[in-house]
N, C-alpha and C positions, 0 to 999 in steps of 0.2 A: 356285570359283575361277576367280581373273580372270587371267591373263599375258600376256607379249609375247616373241617370238622372232624374234629379226630385224627382218624386214619385216613379219611375220603375226602379228596379235592376237587371242587366242582365250578363248572362258568357255566351263567345262565344269561345268553342273548335275547336281547327283547328289540325284535327287527318291525320299525313301523312305515317303512320305505320301499314304495311300490320298488321294482324293478321298469325299466326304460325303456329295453328294445328285445328284438325277437331277432334271432340270424339265421337264413335260409338264401339257398341259391335253387333256380328253377334253370331245368334243361328239357329246351321244348323236344317233345309236343306236349307232355305230360308228366315230369319227370319231376317231384320237387324235395330236395336235401335239406333237412335239420339241422343245423349245429346245436343246438342244445332241446330239449325236451319242453315242451308247448302243453299247453292245457287247447281243447277243440272246443268252440262254442257253438251250441246246436241251436240257431239261430229260427231252426221248423218248430219249437218249442215254447210256448212261453212261463213255462213252471221249472224244468230240467235242464236250461239253456249250458249248464256247466258241461261237455263233454269229457272223453278219457283223456286221461296224458300219453303225447305219441312223439316216438323218438324216432331217428333216424331219415328214410324216407319212405312217401308216398305218390301216390298216381293223381293228379287232378282231376277233378269230377267235368263229364262230358259239358256239364252246364250251368253248374252252380259253384258260384264262390268259395271259398274254406278259409273260415275266419276262426286266428288262434292267437294268443297271447302267451306271455311269459309270465311265469308263478313260483315264487320263490319258498322255500320250507315254511315258514310263517305265513303261506295263504296270500300271501299280497300278490295282486294281478296288477301286469303293466305292459309298456310294447305293443299294444295290440295292432295288428297286422293283417292284410287279408292278399290272398292269391287267386290268381281268376281261373273261370274253368278252361279246359284246355283247348287249342286252337286248333285241333283237330278237327276234320268234315266239317271246313267252314267256308262259308259262300260270301265272295266280294258283293257290293252292291255295286251298281254304275248309278252316276252322276246324269245322265243327263236329263232324265227329270226327278221331280221333288223326292221326298223319301214318304212311302207308302208300304204295304203290307207285308210287316215284317213277322213271316209265317214259319221260319226254320233258324238256321244259326249263321248268322251273319255279321259281315264286318265294310263299315266305311276304311277305306284306303286311304292314304295321302297323297298318294299317285292319281288318283282319282277329282280330288278335294279341288273347289267348293261343293260341298253338299246342298240343299238347300232342302226344306221344312215349309209347308203351308198348312196352318190351320193347327190340330191335332192327331196326333200319330197314334196307334196302339200298339204296345207288344206282347203278344198276347202267353199265356201263362206257360207254355213251352219251347217258345222263341227266347232266341237268346241275339243282342245288339252289341257289337262289339267298333271301338273306335281306334283307328291304329294310331298313334304318336303322330301327331303335323296336322291332323284331319281339322280342316274349320267346317263346321255346319251355321250357315246362314240361314235366318229367319225372314220368311215376308209376313210382315208384317206379326203380329203377335201368335207365337206359335208354343205344344204344350206336348211335350213324349206322357203318356198314360203307360207305367211298369207295372204292369201281372207278373213278366214273366222274368229275364234278366236282362240289365245292360250295367256294360263294361265301360268305365272311361277313362283314362291314362292320364299320366302328366302329357304337356305341351298339345293339349287340342284347345283350338279356339270357337267361341260362339259369338256370332254377331246378329246384333240385336236379341230382342226378348224372347227365351225360349225358358219355360218350366215345366219341371218332372214332379208326376204327379205319381206314388208307389200304392199299391191299393191290391187286396187278394192275398197273392201270394206270390208278391215282386220281390226281388232284389236287385237293388242299385245300389252301384259301386262309380265313385268319382273321387278322383287324384287331380284332376285340376284348377290351378286359380285363375283362368279365364273367363270367368263366369257371368255373366250379366241375366238373370234369371231367377226365380224361387226353386227350394225346394220343397215339395210337401207329400205328405202322406195321410190315408187314413185307412190303417191296415197295412199289410205287406208283412214282410217275413225279415225282409234286412235293408236298412240304409245305413252305408259307410259314406261318409266324406272326409277327404282329405287333402290340405294345403288348398285351402278355398277362400276368397275372398266373396262373402254375400250378406246381401242385405238382412233376410229372412228365411229361417228354418222353421215350418211349420208340421212336427212330425205327432201320430196321433194312432192309439192300436199296434203300432208295429213291433215285431216282437224283439228285436234288438235294434240298437241306433246305435255307431262309433260314430263321432267327429273329433278328427285330431289336428294338430296344426294347424289351423286354420283360425280366419278375423271375420265374426259373423257379430251385426248388428242385432240379431235380435234371434233367438232361440225360445218355441213355445212346446214343450213335449208335456204330451197326458196320456195316462193309461199307456205305457212303454213298459214292456215285461224288464228290457235291461238296458240303461242308459250309458253312456261310458265317454266322458270328454276332457281330452290330453292335449295339454299342451296349445292351448288357446285363449282366442281374448275376446270376450263376448261381452256387449253395453250390457245388453237386458236379459236374464236368462230366466224364463216361468218351468217348473218342473211341477206337475200334480199327477196322483194316485199312480204313481211309477213303483214295481216292485223292488227295482236292485238298482240303483243309480253309484257310478264310482266318475267324480272330479278329481283329476290329474293336474295339478301346475294351470290353472287358470287366472286368468285376470280378468276382472268383471266389475263393471258401474254397478246394477243391480240385479238382486238375484233373489229368487223367491220358491220354497218349495211348501207343499202343501199339500195333505190328503193321502194319508196312511203312506207317505214315501220313505223308504229306504236309503237312505244317503251317507255313501263315504267319503271325505274329503282329506286330498292331504293338497299342501300347497296353494290356496287361493287365497288372493288379493284381491278385498273389494271395498266397495265404499258402503252398501248395504247388502244386509243379507236377513231375511226373514224368514221362522220358517214356520208354520203352525199345523193344528188339524190332526192332531196324534201320529207326526210321523218320528223316524230315529233317528237323530245324525250323530256321526262321529268325524271330527274336526283336529287335524292334526297339522302342526306347522303353520300356520295361515295368519295373518295381517287381516281385519276388517276395525273399519271406524264404527258402524252403525247395527249391532246383532237386536234382532225381537224373535223371542221364541212364543209362542201362543198356543190355546187350548190343548193341551197334555201332550207337549213333546217332549220326548227325552232326550237328553245331549249329553254326549263325552268328551272332553277337549282335552287334547295335550300341546302343551307349548303353541299356544294363540295367544293374541295380542290384540284386545279389544278398547277401542275408545270407549265404548256405550254398550251394556248388555241389560236386556229387559227383559225379565220372565214374567208372562202373564198369564193367569188361571193353569192351575193343576200341571204346570209343566217341572221336570227335574234336570238341574246341569249338574254335571258330575268337572270338577277340571283338575289338572295336576300340571305343576310347572307353569304355569298361566303367569299374563300379566293383563288385570283388566281397571280401567279407569277410573269407570262408574257402572253402578249395580243399581237396578231396580228390579225390586221382588214383589208378585202381586198372587197371593194364594200359588205357592209356588216352594221349590226348593231346591236350595243350592248345597252341593259338595265339594270341599275343596283341600285338597292340598300341594304345599308349595306353593301357593299364590299368592301377586301382591295384587290388592285391592286400594285405590285408592280415595273413594268414596260410596257408601253404601245406604240405597234407599229403600227401606223393608215395611210390609203391613205385619199386622197381631198373625195373621194368618201363615206367615211365611217362616220356614227357617232357612238359618244359614249356619254350616257346622261344618269342623275340621273330619276326616273322616280317615 
């Protein structure tokens, strides 16, 4: 918006599009060089998970990954990225016997691949397990790794057989590999970061921070998460409950449900069905959804959205700007609109629909 008033000129920009990337380079063993200012994500904390802004360069931590994102002047966040811990002081594991006894800072080498795993292996709190690109891990029967310390899996790592990863206590799990046949889950933990994955199920609960990007996943169930980010992914069934802060950016989904006092910001969601319930707060921008249902005390703000049908049920408030809705049904709810096209309205006597 550009205009003038007497001798003053003004320009106002309203920006609701999140940044898409962060640019950085690493120099071994532990230096990271940033090309732009980034916002650190404190995954050790369930309340104050937005840390300080960082510019220039910094040194990698010995055992913990570094999670950050780009943030623009309008405080839109995007381009979530992660830097692995330092590779200094690391001990290679031998592949002659199945993996066991991870107590220090260890790495699986491609030159000694394949490695084998039998049963369940625990990564203790102060331990770190790295995978080198090109490593293959073979499961003898169904196997699993419990992550209480740190596990870092880069691209081009392959898994043979069913291997599950379960994150708990102060665990930090990072995976960037596609070749995965197994399940990733958590019951606690500080961080779950998944990138470029093709997975059937991700079940995360009570984890401080969860980031999933550039992935294709059949089912995600997330509950009691402090901060959840889903970017540039296809998710068939998405269920989110009792989560403090959620960001969805560029997501294709068949069925999505959000409930239980969840705060969610959505950019570019394409879905057949979205249900939001139980006093959740939701903002949606630039999205196309066929069937939308708000139930029991939901507050909604929408901009540039297209819905085939919208139902507001029991003390919901929906506020729309510059949007298109084919059919609206309201029951004991309120709909505020501005520059909104609505073809069909069904409303009870205890509902209100008005311009603002």
